[in-house]
C-alpha positions in Angstrom: 0.0 0.0 0.0 3.0 2.3 0.3 3.1 2.6 -3.5 -0.1 4.7 -3.5 0.7 8.4 -3.2 -2.8 9.5 -2.7 -5.5 8.2 -0.3 -8.1 8.6 -3.1 -6.1 6.3 -5.4 -5.8 3.7 -2.7 -9.5 3.8 -2.0 -10.4 3.5 -5.7 -8.0 0.5 -6.0 -9.4 -1.1 -2.9 -13.0 -0.7 -4.1 -12.3 -2.2 -7.5 -10.2 -5.0 -6.1 -12.9 -5.8 -3.5 -15.6 -5.9 -6.1 -13.6 -8.2 -8.4 -12.6 -10.4 -5.5 -16.2 -10.7 -4.4 -17.4 -11.6 -7.9 -14.9 -14.4 -8.4 -14.6 -15.7 -4.9 -16.6 -19.0 -5.0 -15.9 -20.0 -1.4 -17.0 -16.7 0.2 -20.2 -18.1 1.4 -18.4 -20.9 3.3 -17.0 -18.4 5.8 -18.8 -18.5 9.1 -20.4 -15.2 10.2 -18.2 -14.8 13.3 -15.0 -15.2 11.3 -16.3 -12.8 8.7 -17.1 -10.2 11.3 -13.6 -10.6 12.8 -12.0 -10.1 9.4 -14.1 -7.1 8.7 -13.3 -5.5 12.0 -9.6 -6.1 11.4 -9.9 -4.5 7.9 -11.7 -1.5 9.3 -9.1 -1.1 12.0 -6.4 -1.2 9.3 -8.2 1.4 7.2 -8.5 3.7 10.3 -4.8 3.3 11.0 -3.9 4.2 7.4 -6.1 7.3 7.4 -4.8 8.5 10.8 
């Protein structure tokens, strides 16, 4: 993520990457809800750390 000079560029890349990953991730529904929530919380914490 250090290769992105601007936060906007990083956010655009993350949005496109996430949408492509979600489209072609066949095993996504196999993740249990509690594990999904933990992963989502970790990702949110990382985003907040990047922005701060």
